BARODO-470730 format. One record per residue (C-alpha): y, x, z; residue in three letters. Coordinates in pm, whole numbers. Each point is the difference from the previous one (the first is absolute). Example, Ala and Ser with C-alpha at 12.3 -4.5 7.8 and 13.67 -1.06 7.14 Angstrom:
2
<pt Y="-450" X="1230" Z="780" resn="Ala"/>
<pt Y="344" X="137" Z="-66" resn="Ser"/>
//
This chain:
334
<pt Y="-2737" X="922" Z="-1172" resn="Met"/>
<pt Y="322" X="-93" Z="-177" resn="Lys"/>
<pt Y="323" X="-34" Z="194" resn="Ile"/>
<pt Y="128" X="-356" Z="-6" resn="Lys"/>
<pt Y="356" X="-65" Z="-107" resn="Val"/>
<pt Y="123" X="-158" Z="328" resn="Pro"/>
<pt Y="-124" X="301" Z="197" resn="Phe"/>
<pt Y="169" X="244" Z="-238" resn="Ala"/>
<pt Y="327" X="-194" Z="22" resn="Ile"/>
<pt Y="-20" X="-4" Z="378" resn="Leu"/>
<pt Y="-62" X="374" Z="22" resn="Met"/>
<pt Y="287" X="67" Z="-237" resn="Met"/>
<pt Y="242" X="-204" Z="207" resn="Leu"/>
<pt Y="-114" X="162" Z="321" resn="Cys"/>
<pt Y="68" X="336" Z="-152" resn="Phe"/>
<pt Y="348" X="-108" Z="-105" resn="Ile"/>
<pt Y="71" X="-121" Z="352" resn="Ala"/>
<pt Y="-121" X="323" Z="157" resn="Lys"/>
<pt Y="136" X="244" Z="-259" resn="Ser"/>
<pt Y="103" X="311" Z="185" resn="Gln"/>
<pt Y="354" X="86" Z="98" resn="Asp"/>
<pt Y="136" X="315" Z="-164" resn="Ile"/>
<pt Y="-51" X="309" Z="215" resn="His"/>
<pt Y="-9" X="376" Z="-50" resn="Phe"/>
<pt Y="-133" X="311" Z="169" resn="Thr"/>
<pt Y="311" X="214" Z="-39" resn="Asn"/>
<pt Y="267" X="-249" Z="104" resn="Asn"/>
<pt Y="270" X="268" Z="-9" resn="Arg"/>
<pt Y="-26" X="-6" Z="-379" resn="Phe"/>
<pt Y="54" X="-378" Z="-5" resn="Ala"/>
<pt Y="296" X="-34" Z="239" resn="Pro"/>
<pt Y="139" X="-323" Z="-143" resn="Leu"/>
<pt Y="-340" X="-169" Z="18" resn="Gln"/>
<pt Y="-47" X="95" Z="364" resn="Trp"/>
<pt Y="342" X="-97" Z="135" resn="Ser"/>
<pt Y="327" X="-155" Z="-126" resn="Pro"/>
<pt Y="179" X="247" Z="230" resn="Ala"/>
<pt Y="-86" X="285" Z="-237" resn="Gly"/>
<pt Y="247" X="-71" Z="-282" resn="Phe"/>
<pt Y="227" X="303" Z="-41" resn="Gly"/>
<pt Y="-166" X="194" Z="284" resn="Ser"/>
<pt Y="5" X="347" Z="-155" resn="Phe"/>
<pt Y="238" X="286" Z="-82" resn="Glu"/>
<pt Y="109" X="-23" Z="-362" resn="Gly"/>
<pt Y="155" X="-236" Z="-253" resn="Asn"/>
<pt Y="-304" X="-186" Z="-134" resn="Met"/>
<pt Y="-375" X="-23" Z="62" resn="Arg"/>
<pt Y="-252" X="-117" Z="-258" resn="Val"/>
<pt Y="-374" X="-13" Z="64" resn="Gly"/>
<pt Y="-337" X="-154" Z="-78" resn="Ser"/>
<pt Y="-337" X="-32" Z="172" resn="Leu"/>
<pt Y="-338" X="-96" Z="-147" resn="Tyr"/>
<pt Y="-307" X="-97" Z="206" resn="Arg"/>
<pt Y="-356" X="-73" Z="-116" resn="Ser"/>
<pt Y="-282" X="-106" Z="231" resn="Gln"/>
<pt Y="-357" X="-135" Z="-3" resn="Phe"/>
<pt Y="-73" X="167" Z="-335" resn="Ser"/>
<pt Y="-364" X="56" Z="104" resn="Asp"/>
<pt Y="-47" X="-353" Z="128" resn="Phe"/>
<pt Y="135" X="-230" Z="-270" resn="Ile"/>
<pt Y="33" X="29" Z="-376" resn="Ala"/>
<pt Y="379" X="-14" Z="13" resn="Lys"/>
<pt Y="157" X="179" Z="298" resn="Pro"/>
<pt Y="293" X="-132" Z="197" resn="Tyr"/>
<pt Y="309" X="155" Z="-157" resn="Glu"/>
<pt Y="350" X="-1" Z="143" resn="Thr"/>
<pt Y="317" X="159" Z="-133" resn="Met"/>
<pt Y="357" X="-2" Z="125" resn="Val"/>
<pt Y="311" X="139" Z="-168" resn="Val"/>
<pt Y="321" X="22" Z="197" resn="Tyr"/>
<pt Y="351" X="138" Z="3" resn="Gly"/>
<pt Y="279" X="2" Z="259" resn="Asp"/>
<pt Y="340" X="155" Z="57" resn="Ile"/>
<pt Y="223" X="59" Z="303" resn="Pro"/>
<pt Y="352" X="-135" Z="-39" resn="Leu"/>
<pt Y="300" X="157" Z="171" resn="Asp"/>
<pt Y="93" X="-338" Z="141" resn="Lys"/>
<pt Y="1" X="-89" Z="367" resn="Gly"/>
<pt Y="216" X="-141" Z="276" resn="Phe"/>
<pt Y="52" X="357" Z="121" resn="Arg"/>
<pt Y="44" X="325" Z="-189" resn="Ala"/>
<pt Y="-331" X="136" Z="134" resn="Ser"/>
<pt Y="-207" X="-306" Z="-96" resn="Asp"/>
<pt Y="-152" X="-84" Z="-335" resn="Trp"/>
<pt Y="-187" X="-276" Z="-181" resn="Thr"/>
<pt Y="-321" X="32" Z="-201" resn="Gly"/>
<pt Y="-104" X="-234" Z="-281" resn="Val"/>
<pt Y="-309" X="1" Z="-218" resn="Gly"/>
<pt Y="-267" X="-183" Z="-192" resn="Ile"/>
<pt Y="-380" X="17" Z="-20" resn="Gln"/>
<pt Y="-246" X="-144" Z="-251" resn="Ile"/>
<pt Y="-366" X="-31" Z="94" resn="His"/>
<pt Y="-314" X="-102" Z="-185" resn="Asn"/>
<pt Y="-334" X="-59" Z="170" resn="Asp"/>
<pt Y="-325" X="-79" Z="-187" resn="Met"/>
<pt Y="-275" X="-120" Z="231" resn="Ala"/>
<pt Y="-332" X="108" Z="-145" resn="Gly"/>
<pt Y="-265" X="-190" Z="-197" resn="Asp"/>
<pt Y="166" X="-337" Z="49" resn="Leu"/>
<pt Y="321" X="122" Z="-167" resn="Ala"/>
<pt Y="241" X="-142" Z="258" resn="Val"/>
<pt Y="339" X="154" Z="-79" resn="Arg"/>
<pt Y="299" X="19" Z="232" resn="Asn"/>
<pt Y="327" X="103" Z="-160" resn="Thr"/>
<pt Y="324" X="13" Z="190" resn="Gly"/>
<pt Y="355" X="128" Z="24" resn="Val"/>
<pt Y="173" X="97" Z="323" resn="Thr"/>
<pt Y="372" X="70" Z="37" resn="Ala"/>
<pt Y="151" X="111" Z="327" resn="Gly"/>
<pt Y="291" X="141" Z="195" resn="Leu"/>
<pt Y="14" X="223" Z="310" resn="Thr"/>
<pt Y="295" X="84" Z="223" resn="Tyr"/>
<pt Y="-18" X="343" Z="165" resn="His"/>
<pt Y="202" X="33" Z="322" resn="Tyr"/>
<pt Y="49" X="349" Z="143" resn="Thr"/>
<pt Y="-16" X="50" Z="375" resn="Val"/>
<pt Y="79" X="287" Z="235" resn="Gly"/>
<pt Y="158" X="341" Z="-22" resn="Lys"/>
<pt Y="-6" X="166" Z="-342" resn="Asn"/>
<pt Y="-158" X="-317" Z="-141" resn="Tyr"/>
<pt Y="-353" X="124" Z="73" resn="Lys"/>
<pt Y="-132" X="-351" Z="61" resn="Asn"/>
<pt Y="-10" X="-279" Z="-260" resn="Val"/>
<pt Y="-81" X="-365" Z="65" resn="Phe"/>
<pt Y="-101" X="-187" Z="-317" resn="Ser"/>
<pt Y="-13" X="-377" Z="-48" resn="Leu"/>
<pt Y="-139" X="-132" Z="-328" resn="Gly"/>
<pt Y="-91" X="-322" Z="-178" resn="Ala"/>
<pt Y="-164" X="-72" Z="-334" resn="Ser"/>
<pt Y="-94" X="-290" Z="-223" resn="Tyr"/>
<pt Y="-336" X="-20" Z="-182" resn="Thr"/>
<pt Y="-104" X="-222" Z="-288" resn="Met"/>
<pt Y="-374" X="15" Z="-64" resn="Arg"/>
<pt Y="-219" X="-155" Z="-270" resn="Asn"/>
<pt Y="-377" X="-44" Z="36" resn="Arg"/>
<pt Y="-210" X="-69" Z="-308" resn="Ser"/>
<pt Y="-362" X="-1" Z="-110" resn="Leu"/>
<pt Y="-120" X="130" Z="-336" resn="Asp"/>
<pt Y="-353" X="-140" Z="-41" resn="Val"/>
<pt Y="-44" X="183" Z="-330" resn="Ser"/>
<pt Y="9" X="330" Z="189" resn="Lys"/>
<pt Y="-218" X="-113" Z="289" resn="Ala"/>
<pt Y="-349" X="143" Z="32" resn="Val"/>
<pt Y="-290" X="-233" Z="90" resn="Phe"/>
<pt Y="-375" X="73" Z="26" resn="Pro"/>
<pt Y="-32" X="-298" Z="-231" resn="Glu"/>
<pt Y="268" X="-216" Z="-158" resn="Ser"/>
<pt Y="11" X="-308" Z="226" resn="Pro"/>
<pt Y="336" X="-123" Z="-123" resn="Val"/>
<pt Y="-2" X="110" Z="-362" resn="Ser"/>
<pt Y="8" X="-247" Z="-283" resn="Gly"/>
<pt Y="304" X="-191" Z="114" resn="Gly"/>
<pt Y="-4" X="-317" Z="203" resn="Gly"/>
<pt Y="240" X="-139" Z="257" resn="Asn"/>
<pt Y="-87" X="251" Z="276" resn="Asp"/>
<pt Y="28" X="295" Z="-236" resn="Phe"/>
<pt Y="341" X="-118" Z="-120" resn="Asn"/>
<pt Y="127" X="-37" Z="357" resn="Lys"/>
<pt Y="-98" X="358" Z="80" resn="Leu"/>
<pt Y="148" X="130" Z="-324" resn="Ser"/>
<pt Y="331" X="-175" Z="65" resn="Glu"/>
<pt Y="27" X="108" Z="362" resn="Phe"/>
<pt Y="347" X="145" Z="54" resn="Asn"/>
<pt Y="182" X="-11" Z="332" resn="Ala"/>
<pt Y="340" X="118" Z="116" resn="Leu"/>
<pt Y="151" X="64" Z="340" resn="Thr"/>
<pt Y="322" X="135" Z="150" resn="His"/>
<pt Y="36" X="180" Z="332" resn="Asn"/>
<pt Y="231" X="214" Z="210" resn="Ile"/>
<pt Y="-72" X="311" Z="206" resn="Asn"/>
<pt Y="179" X="184" Z="279" resn="Gly"/>
<pt Y="-24" X="339" Z="166" resn="Gly"/>
<pt Y="148" X="231" Z="265" resn="Leu"/>
<pt Y="-22" X="379" Z="3" resn="Gln"/>
<pt Y="118" X="281" Z="229" resn="Trp"/>
<pt Y="27" X="360" Z="-122" resn="Thr"/>
<pt Y="94" X="285" Z="231" resn="Ser"/>
<pt Y="59" X="365" Z="-91" resn="Lys"/>
<pt Y="-156" X="238" Z="252" resn="Ile"/>
<pt Y="130" X="353" Z="8" resn="Gly"/>
<pt Y="112" X="148" Z="-331" resn="Lys"/>
<pt Y="-271" X="-128" Z="-234" resn="Tyr"/>
<pt Y="-259" X="-218" Z="180" resn="Ser"/>
<pt Y="28" X="-377" Z="27" resn="Arg"/>
<pt Y="-161" X="-313" Z="142" resn="Phe"/>
<pt Y="-11" X="-342" Z="-165" resn="Gln"/>
<pt Y="-135" X="-334" Z="114" resn="Thr"/>
<pt Y="36" X="-351" Z="-131" resn="Gly"/>
<pt Y="-128" X="-355" Z="-16" resn="Val"/>
<pt Y="9" X="-252" Z="-285" resn="Ser"/>
<pt Y="-107" X="-358" Z="-59" resn="Leu"/>
<pt Y="-100" X="-94" Z="-354" resn="Leu"/>
<pt Y="-36" X="-353" Z="-141" resn="Asn"/>
<pt Y="216" X="-149" Z="273" resn="Ile"/>
<pt Y="8" X="-347" Z="-157" resn="Leu"/>
<pt Y="-382" X="-14" Z="-5" resn="Asn"/>
<pt Y="13" X="-179" Z="-334" resn="Arg"/>
<pt Y="-296" X="-141" Z="-192" resn="Ser"/>
<pt Y="-78" X="58" Z="-364" resn="Phe"/>
<pt Y="-3" X="-319" Z="-204" resn="Thr"/>
<pt Y="-297" X="-50" Z="-229" resn="Gly"/>
<pt Y="-359" X="-116" Z="22" resn="Ile"/>
<pt Y="-3" X="40" Z="375" resn="Thr"/>
<pt Y="249" X="87" Z="273" resn="Asp"/>
<pt Y="-2" X="371" Z="68" resn="Asn"/>
<pt Y="226" X="123" Z="279" resn="Val"/>
<pt Y="116" X="361" Z="-38" resn="Glu"/>
<pt Y="-1" X="59" Z="374" resn="Gly"/>
<pt Y="247" X="197" Z="210" resn="Arg"/>
<pt Y="-65" X="372" Z="22" resn="Arg"/>
<pt Y="125" X="233" Z="274" resn="Trp"/>
<pt Y="36" X="372" Z="-73" resn="Asn"/>
<pt Y="69" X="257" Z="273" resn="Val"/>
<pt Y="23" X="374" Z="-51" resn="His"/>
<pt Y="93" X="323" Z="177" resn="Ala"/>
<pt Y="35" X="342" Z="-166" resn="Ile"/>
<pt Y="87" X="334" Z="158" resn="Tyr"/>
<pt Y="83" X="288" Z="-235" resn="Thr"/>
<pt Y="3" X="348" Z="155" resn="Ala"/>
<pt Y="150" X="292" Z="-196" resn="Val"/>
<pt Y="-90" X="343" Z="139" resn="Thr"/>
<pt Y="2" X="371" Z="-82" resn="Asn"/>
<pt Y="337" X="6" Z="-179" resn="Asn"/>
<pt Y="-88" X="-303" Z="-214" resn="Gln"/>
<pt Y="-325" X="154" Z="-123" resn="Lys"/>
<pt Y="-226" X="-258" Z="167" resn="Asn"/>
<pt Y="44" X="-377" Z="-2" resn="Ile"/>
<pt Y="-229" X="-225" Z="204" resn="Phe"/>
<pt Y="-4" X="-382" Z="-15" resn="Asp"/>
<pt Y="-163" X="-222" Z="263" resn="Tyr"/>
<pt Y="-13" X="-366" Z="-99" resn="Gly"/>
<pt Y="-130" X="-332" Z="127" resn="Ala"/>
<pt Y="5" X="-317" Z="-213" resn="Phe"/>
<pt Y="-102" X="-342" Z="131" resn="Tyr"/>
<pt Y="-1" X="-330" Z="-187" resn="Ser"/>
<pt Y="-130" X="-348" Z="69" resn="Thr"/>
<pt Y="-35" X="-301" Z="-230" resn="Leu"/>
<pt Y="-141" X="-343" Z="93" resn="Thr"/>
<pt Y="-250" X="126" Z="253" resn="Gly"/>
<pt Y="-89" X="325" Z="-180" resn="Phe"/>
<pt Y="145" X="333" Z="112" resn="Ser"/>
<pt Y="-40" X="369" Z="-67" resn="Asn"/>
<pt Y="125" X="322" Z="157" resn="Leu"/>
<pt Y="26" X="330" Z="-183" resn="Ser"/>
<pt Y="58" X="335" Z="172" resn="Leu"/>
<pt Y="99" X="289" Z="-226" resn="Gln"/>
<pt Y="80" X="370" Z="21" resn="Phe"/>
<pt Y="130" X="217" Z="-283" resn="Thr"/>
<pt Y="101" X="364" Z="-15" resn="Gly"/>
<pt Y="222" X="148" Z="-270" resn="Arg"/>
<pt Y="98" X="355" Z="-85" resn="Arg"/>
<pt Y="331" X="104" Z="-152" resn="Asn"/>
<pt Y="-107" X="279" Z="-234" resn="Leu"/>
<pt Y="351" X="144" Z="-35" resn="Lys"/>
<pt Y="225" X="-122" Z="283" resn="Pro"/>
<pt Y="299" X="196" Z="-129" resn="Lys"/>
<pt Y="-20" X="-171" Z="-341" resn="Val"/>
<pt Y="166" X="-339" Z="-8" resn="Lys"/>
<pt Y="-231" X="-282" Z="-113" resn="Asp"/>
<pt Y="-292" X="236" Z="-56" resn="Gly"/>
<pt Y="-368" X="-83" Z="17" resn="Trp"/>
<pt Y="-129" X="-169" Z="317" resn="Val"/>
<pt Y="-373" X="-76" Z="8" resn="Val"/>
<pt Y="-223" X="-151" Z="261" resn="Gly"/>
<pt Y="-295" X="-216" Z="100" resn="Ala"/>
<pt Y="-90" X="-247" Z="268" resn="Gly"/>
<pt Y="-257" X="-227" Z="157" resn="Val"/>
<pt Y="12" X="-349" Z="140" resn="Gly"/>
<pt Y="-220" X="-272" Z="140" resn="Tyr"/>
<pt Y="32" X="-374" Z="-48" resn="Arg"/>
<pt Y="-179" X="-141" Z="302" resn="Leu"/>
<pt Y="-347" X="-140" Z="-75" resn="Gln"/>
<pt Y="59" X="36" Z="-371" resn="Asp"/>
<pt Y="57" X="338" Z="-167" resn="Ala"/>
<pt Y="78" X="367" Z="29" resn="Met"/>
<pt Y="308" X="98" Z="-199" resn="Gln"/>
<pt Y="47" X="325" Z="-191" resn="Leu"/>
<pt Y="347" X="87" Z="-129" resn="Leu"/>
<pt Y="148" X="270" Z="-223" resn="Ala"/>
<pt Y="377" X="45" Z="-27" resn="Leu"/>
<pt Y="243" X="206" Z="-206" resn="Ala"/>
<pt Y="373" X="6" Z="-69" resn="Ser"/>
<pt Y="221" X="201" Z="-234" resn="Tyr"/>
<pt Y="366" X="-43" Z="-94" resn="Lys"/>
<pt Y="21" X="-349" Z="156" resn="Gln"/>
<pt Y="-328" X="-108" Z="-167" resn="Trp"/>
<pt Y="-252" X="-121" Z="260" resn="Asn"/>
<pt Y="-368" X="-56" Z="-79" resn="Met"/>
<pt Y="-296" X="-131" Z="197" resn="Ser"/>
<pt Y="-371" X="-64" Z="-49" resn="Ile"/>
<pt Y="-185" X="-202" Z="264" resn="Ala"/>
<pt Y="-370" X="-82" Z="20" resn="Tyr"/>
<pt Y="-171" X="-249" Z="233" resn="Asp"/>
<pt Y="-353" X="92" Z="107" resn="Leu"/>
<pt Y="-162" X="-320" Z="130" resn="Thr"/>
<pt Y="-173" X="39" Z="337" resn="Val"/>
<pt Y="-52" X="-368" Z="85" resn="Ser"/>
<pt Y="-306" X="-207" Z="-95" resn="Asp"/>
<pt Y="159" X="-51" Z="-343" resn="Ala"/>
<pt Y="-112" X="354" Z="-93" resn="Lys"/>
<pt Y="-342" X="-149" Z="-76" resn="Thr"/>
<pt Y="153" X="-181" Z="-297" resn="Tyr"/>
<pt Y="265" X="244" Z="-125" resn="Asn"/>
<pt Y="-181" X="331" Z="68" resn="Asn"/>
<pt Y="287" X="92" Z="236" resn="Ser"/>
<pt Y="246" X="4" Z="-292" resn="Asn"/>
<pt Y="278" X="-213" Z="142" resn="Gly"/>
<pt Y="319" X="59" Z="-197" resn="Ala"/>
<pt Y="213" X="257" Z="-174" resn="Ile"/>
<pt Y="380" X="6" Z="-15" resn="Glu"/>
<pt Y="237" X="190" Z="-225" resn="Leu"/>
<pt Y="368" X="3" Z="96" resn="Ala"/>
<pt Y="319" X="158" Z="-127" resn="Leu"/>
<pt Y="369" X="-31" Z="73" resn="Tyr"/>
<pt Y="312" X="190" Z="-95" resn="Lys"/>
<pt Y="330" X="28" Z="185" resn="Ile"/>
<pt Y="294" X="53" Z="-231" resn="Phe"/>
<pt Y="312" X="183" Z="114" resn="Ile"/>
<pt Y="304" X="-31" Z="-222" resn="Phe"/>
<pt Y="269" X="254" Z="69" resn="Asn"/>
<pt Y="341" X="-153" Z="-50" resn="Ala"/>
<pt Y="236" X="180" Z="-229" resn="Arg"/>
<pt Y="289" X="166" Z="188" resn="Pro"/>
<pt Y="334" X="-168" Z="-40" resn="Asp"/>
<pt Y="200" X="294" Z="-132" resn="Val"/>
<pt Y="368" X="-53" Z="-65" resn="Lys"/>
<pt Y="117" X="134" Z="-338" resn="Pro"/>
<pt Y="199" X="322" Z="10" resn="Val"/>
<pt Y="296" X="38" Z="-237" resn="Ile"/>
<pt Y="75" X="359" Z="-82" resn="Phe"/>
<pt Y="360" X="93" Z="-65" resn="Cys"/>
<pt Y="25" X="153" Z="-347" resn="Pro"/>
<pt Y="273" X="241" Z="116" resn="Gln"/>
<pt Y="-229" X="176" Z="249" resn="Leu"/>
//
């Protein structure tokens, strides 16, 4: 039986309204996406990174694909000598499957890092960011069992011309505490899409406010040979929520060599959704990650348990300042 045009239009619009919010398995490789309090929260002069995620490849002809590219720097500017400010920018692109719903956006933000306590071992971070997001629909790239809207017509033109824009602000708080010589604990909370704006277009589509909460404990043992991370990540968006618990272990292959190879692996579980498998490596300030979601919910019947795969990479640059050496004038008589 052929699909009627009104039904196809309705299903398309429903999909636009319910298009998923961007989320990742390894949130530590997408710090600016997770919280505005993460700008400039690292040791170095500049951080540049990217993360790619693909999911539902066994379920639909065109998988959900998401990519973010970001960069941020810490500035030696603060109200006190021990404080600093982080600024950065992120570009994201999200293609939502067979229906070709594309979300493209730019986020720019600023974080103030306030040191607390003796030897500045504790840092309180307060951040805010601004996001401009465009949502569009490319019918020519959509996949249908039949072609219910092909051949033009008023409905087809409306779908083809769908293009919506929205602006929003985000805020976040973060607390980082150094424990002992190398270990540390971090926790934070952020609220994204504070203005709860709607996209303008064929139909109203509210972005929805999203809360993110996380806690990470990093334990460094055995003279820096072993590094263990225990993490919990919780988010909620318009009635939907998920909680991920993760554990990773890394091994410093040559602790006495600065910025040498560190390799590791980990597991996680997103409640009532998926098991998470992670592989990690770092070398000379390059940090790499591969994450795979193994679906354990009822959705495994449709995707053969192949949930998603993520590839992530970021680099921290350290620029050594040239020493300010005063010129020496030698006396020709000596």
